[in-house]
N, C-alpha and C positions, 0 to 999 in steps of 0.2 A: 267591515267597517277598519280602518286604520287602528293598530297597536298602538297606543299612544306613549311608550316607552320605546319604539322604536326609532333608534337614532340613524338620520338618513344619512349625516357628515361622516359617522364611523362604518355606515353599509358601503359606503362610496371607497374611503378609503383603503376597506378592506378588500371591495372588486378592484382597486387599485392594484392593490396586494399580490391578488392573486395573477393578475395581467402580469406583473413584475417576474414571479414565479414561473410561469409558460417559458416568459421568453429569456431565463434564466437557465432553464431547463435546456430549451433549444439548442443555446450558447453552449448550456456544457457539453451535449454532444457533437458539436463542430471542435470544440474545443481538444476532443479524445480525438479524434478524425487525424486532425492536426498534430498531432502529438505525434499519432500510428507514422503517418505518412511523412514527417520530419517537415513539414511546411511551416511552424515557429525556430526551427533552428535552421531555415533558409532565410528567414525572413532576417533572423537576426543578425545575418553576415551580408546584407545588400543593402546599398541604398534608395532613395525611391522608387520602387519600380510596378511595371505596368503588369496586370494579370498575365499577360504573356511571358513576360522576361519572368519573373514568378514559374509560373508554370515550368519553362525549361531549364532553370536553375534547379530544379525539384523532379526534372523529369516526370512531371504528371501531365494529366491531361489538363489542359487549359481550360473550358469552358467547365467543369466539375471546381477549378481553382476558384473561379472567379465568384462561383453561387457562394462558396465558402468563404470568400473574401467578403463578399456582402454582409452574411451572418455575422462575419468578425467586424465590419466598420459598425455597423448600426447595434453590435453589442459593447463598442466602446472597448475593443479589444486592440484594435488597428486602424493607425491612421488614415485618412485618405485626402487626396488633393484633386478636386476635382478637372480643376487645370488642366491638369496632365496628365491625370487620372493614372497617377502614381499610390502606392500604399505603404507603409512604412510600420515598424511593429517599434513600439518607442521601448528605448533602455529597460527602462522603469520596468516597464510590463514583460520583457525578455528575461528580467531576472529571478522572475515568479513562474513561466512557462515554456522554457527550453533546458534541454538536456544539461546544456553548460552551469546552470544553476545547482547539477545536483542533488541532495535532499529537500532541498525548498522550490524543488519542480512540482508543481499543485498539478499540472495537466496530468504528470502522470497517477496522481493519486483517483481524479475526476474518472478515469478509468473503472471505477469499481461502480460506476453509477450504471452504464451498461451492462456490466457484467452480471450485477442481479437482475437487470431487467430480463435477461433469457429466461430466467428462471422463476419469475410472474409468476403463471398460471399454475403451477406448482403452489406457491404460496397463497394462491385465492383459495387452493382446494384444502389447502391445512385449515384456513381461517375456518372454513365449512366444516371439515372434518378432521381436524385435529394432526398428529404425526408429525410431518415433515417433509423436506426434498432433500434427497441424499447428499454427502458429500462429492460423488463425482458427477453430480447434475452441472458442478462450477468446473466445467474443463479449463480455463484460462486461468482459474486462479492462483496456480502455485507460481506462475509464471509474472502476474501480477504482483503480488508479494515479494518475490525474488529482483523484479524492479524498484518497487517503493523503498523494499528495506533494504537492496545491496548497494543501494545510493547513500544510504546513513552510514551501512556499515563500513565500505569503502572508506569515507573519513573521517569516522571516531573510534570505530570498533577495539581496533588494538592501541591506536596512540591517546583515545582519552576513556574511553568505558572501560575498560579494564583495568588501566591502572586507578580509578576509583577505588578498588578492594585492596588496602593494606595486603602489600608483600605478594599479591599474588601471580605479578609480572615475574616474578625472581623465581618463584614455585613452580612457574608454566618455564622457565627456559629450564630449570632443574627435570623438568619431568615428571606429571602428573595424570590421572584419569582425567580425560572429562567426560560430558556428555550434553548434548544440547537438546531439549524436549521440542517437540514442533520446528524442527528444523527448516520445512518449508524445500526449497531447494540445496540447501546444504552451505549457501556461500557463508554463514557466519564461520561454520566449523570448519570448510575451508581456509578461509583467511587464518582462522587462530594456528590450527595445524600447519600452516605456512610458515607463518610467523615464529613458532617454539616446535620445532622439530622434534625434541627430544619427549615433548608430551604425546596423548596416545588420546584421540577423539572421536565420540561416538555421537551420532545423529539419528534418531527417530523423528518419523512422521506418519500421517496418516495419507498421505496423497503418495502411491506410487511414480505418477509419474515427476513430481517434486524429487523424489530421494534418485532416481534415473537422470534427473539434471545434475545431481551434486555429486551424482560418482561419476559423468563425465565430466565433469570440469575437476574433479580430484584427479583424476586419470591425465586429464591435458596438462594438469599444472606439476605430474606427475608426485603425487604426494601419497607415501608409504604408510602414514599413521595417521590415516580415517577410515571410518566403521560405520555406513549410513545405512537405515535398516527400515521396512514399514514394520508400522507397530502403532497401535493404540497407548496414546501418553496415559489412558486410565490405566491400563495396566503394566507397568512396568516392571513388576516383580521382582525388581533387586535388590539386594540386602549389602550395605555397607561395600558400594563397589566404586564408589567415583568420590574425588577429591574437590570437583568442582562443578557444581551444574549450572547449567544458564538455560533460560526462556526467556527468548526474542519476541515482544510482542503475541506471545501463542496460549498464556494462559487464559486468557478473554474470550479467545475462540472455542475452548473446552466446554462440551456438551455439560461433563460432570468436572468442574474444577476443585474442589476437595479432595475427590480422589488423585486428582493428579498431585497434586500439593504433597499429599500424604506419601506417596510412591515416591516424589520425590527424595522429600524426609530420612525415607525408608533406605533409597538408595546412595545417600551418601553417606559416605567415613563420617564415625564423632570428632573429625576433627576440619569436618569438609564444609564448603562455600557454597550457598545457592545466590545467584544473580539473576534476578527478575527487571525486564526490563518492560513497560507497560503504559497502556494509554493513562491521560492523566486527569482521570474522571472520577465520578461517584456513581453506588449503586442506588445514590438517593435523587428521583428526580425531582426535588424540590431546588438542590445543590448543583444539577445543570441545564437550569433555566437559563444561563447567562452563557453558557460554552458556547464557545466561537462555533464549535463543531458538533455542538448539541444534538440539532435536527439530525446531521449524516449519522451520528454516532447512530443513535436509535431506529435510524432507516437498517443500517447494513445490520445490527443486531436482530431486528426483524427479518430479513430477507437472508440473511446467511448461517 
């Protein structure tokens, strides 16, 4: 017997929504590939072009490029002229998915989706048995974070973020001790160290790969005032050592954030400053229901 409460229109609308999710997920995967092989950057610099011309300009295999373009056209990312069989990336779209967009490049952020998908079976096992997936399983996490956060730091850290703290820039120029907690690939540490050679900068992160990348960058830049080390942020165990401590989008990643924050407070000197930059969201679900990135934030929290 049919359920008298069953709303057929609501059911049809939900099925349509599910099909949209399926299509969007597929387009997301193709966007990530387009970002990684540089297709969006190439398209942004081309007049309307055929798949052969786009493949040649990108030094890529035309057959793959053609199929990728099919996904981009049906996904309403790229425009298509059937008369000339040419493709065009609208400048309004390029502003959100090319490297020229800097920190506004959402294609770079989309790389988070396939990254966490690689550990999906481990997450499924954790649903059934508890426990978790080790940090080492996310073998390209630090690279992704370096790309996404690096684009932000390059345009805002020294000129916009640090001046928010009263008299901080003057103190950095004079020379103080600085710690970056959860430094990832150390790019923020190195940017500050380059801008303020009289200050001394330390960075801690759980990732050996990230720390190695940061050390390599510091060496490449010829920096002598940086020190990067592999360390669990929940075990700082330092007292009154730093004048300035930063945490850029790292506190929400901690397994024990209270312990990390307690350690930071202990590591600060009496007149020290803690600058924390993090996601603008809430710990309460009801306050995140209309968050523009709500589903992604909860999904990443579950998967990473």
